[in-house]
C-alpha positions in Angstrom: 17.5 25.2 -26.8 19.8 22.1 -26.2 19.7 20.3 -23.1 22.9 20.3 -20.7 24.8 17.1 -20.9 25.3 16.6 -17.1 22.2 17.0 -15.2 21.2 15.0 -12.3 18.4 12.3 -12.8 15.1 12.7 -10.5 14.9 9.3 -9.0 11.6 9.7 -6.7 9.8 12.1 -4.9 10.3 11.6 -0.8 7.3 12.4 1.6 8.1 13.0 5.2 5.4 11.3 7.6 5.0 10.0 10.9 3.8 6.3 9.4 5.5 5.3 6.3 3.7 2.3 5.8 0.3 3.8 6.3 1.0 6.5 3.9 2.8 4.3 1.4 -0.3 1.9 1.4 -2.6 4.9 0.7 -0.6 5.8 -2.4 0.3 2.1 -3.4 -3.6 1.8 -3.6 -4.1 5.1 -5.1 -1.6 4.9 -7.9 -1.3 1.1 -8.5 2.2 1.0 -7.6 4.0 -1.7 -6.0 6.9 -1.8 -3.1 10.7 -2.0 -3.9 12.0 -5.5 -3.4 12.3 -5.8 0.5 9.9 -3.1 1.3 6.9 -5.3 1.2 4.6 -5.6 4.3 6.0 -8.4 6.7 3.7 -11.3 7.3 0.9 -10.9 9.9 2.5 -10.8 13.6 5.9 -10.0 12.5 7.6 -6.5 13.1 7.6 -4.1 10.2 11.2 -3.2 10.5 11.6 -1.4 6.9 7.9 0.4 7.3 9.3 2.0 10.5 11.7 4.4 8.7 12.0 4.5 4.8 9.7 2.8 2.0 10.0 3.1 -1.6 7.0 2.5 -4.1 7.9 1.7 -7.8 6.1 1.0 -11.0 5.6 -2.7 -12.0 8.9 -2.7 -14.0 10.7 -1.0 -11.3 10.9 2.6 -11.9 10.9 4.6 -8.6 8.1 7.0 -8.1 7.6 7.7 -4.3 9.4 7.3 -1.0 8.3 7.6 2.4 10.7 8.8 5.1 9.6 8.7 8.9 10.1 11.9 11.1 8.9 12.4 14.7 6.4 15.1 14.0 4.6 16.5 11.0 2.4 19.7 10.7 -0.3 19.3 8.4 -0.3 21.6 5.5 -3.3 24.2 6.3 -3.1 25.5 2.7 -5.1 27.1 1.1 -6.3 28.9 4.6 -3.8 28.8 7.2 -0.3 29.4 8.4 1.3 26.3 7.1 1.9 26.1 3.4 1.6 23.0 1.2 5.2 23.1 0.4 4.9 20.5 -2.2 2.2 18.8 -4.0 1.6 16.0 -6.5 -0.3 16.3 -9.7 -2.5 13.7 -11.2 -4.6 13.6 -14.1 -7.6 11.7 -15.5 -9.1 11.8 -19.0 -12.5 12.6 -18.1 -14.8 14.3 -15.4 -16.5 10.9 -15.0 -13.1 9.6 -14.0 -12.5 12.6 -11.8 -15.6 11.6 -9.9 -14.8 8.0 -9.8 -11.2 8.7 -8.5 -13.0 11.1 -6.0 -15.0 8.1 -4.5 -11.6 6.0 -4.3 -9.7 8.9 -2.6 -12.1 9.5 0.2 -12.5 5.3 0.3 -8.7 5.5 1.0 -8.4 7.7 3.5 -7.9 11.3 1.7 -10.0 14.4 2.7 -11.3 16.6 -0.1 -9.7 20.5 0.2 -11.1 22.0 -2.7 -13.8 21.1 -5.3 -13.5 22.6 -8.5 -14.8 19.7 -10.6 -17.4 22.0 -12.2 -14.7 24.3 -13.7 -15.2 24.1 -17.7 -11.4 25.0 -18.3 -10.0 22.6 -15.6 -11.9 20.6 -13.7 -9.9 19.4 -10.6 -10.0 18.7 -6.8 -7.2 19.0 -4.0 -7.1 16.7 -1.5 -4.9 15.8 1.4 -3.4 12.4 2.0 -3.6 10.5 5.4 -0.5 12.6 6.6 -1.9 15.9 5.4 0.1 16.3 2.1 -2.3 18.4 -0.5 -2.6 16.8 -4.1 -4.4 17.6 -6.8 -6.5 15.2 -9.5 -7.4 17.2 -12.7 -8.7 16.4 -16.0 -6.1 16.8 -18.7 
């Protein structure tokens, strides 16, 4: 099947949040990303004008991955039990159960919350977390 010639390019995933800087810092540290030039945190004591509304994280070579957009309120997902669905989630992979366990400790240390633990599943070991703003994401062995 041939690919269509004129298709849009997926630039980035945008996450709504009430504190763009805090959520960007969580994912920056978790995924080893960097700020888009100009989006870096300000010097201590300076006003964080960029971080109050919109921030972008990229790979080291500038490929956009995630953006964070400020909203006034955001109901945290209650998935899998509750009325607020996850709406969108990020999938991340690691090569082994040992690495899954190591990442588990990192996620918790960075402020994530464990929602579901299937790390003992013989076919697809995984854990589901909520980031500090309540967005679910999965880390699984692939």
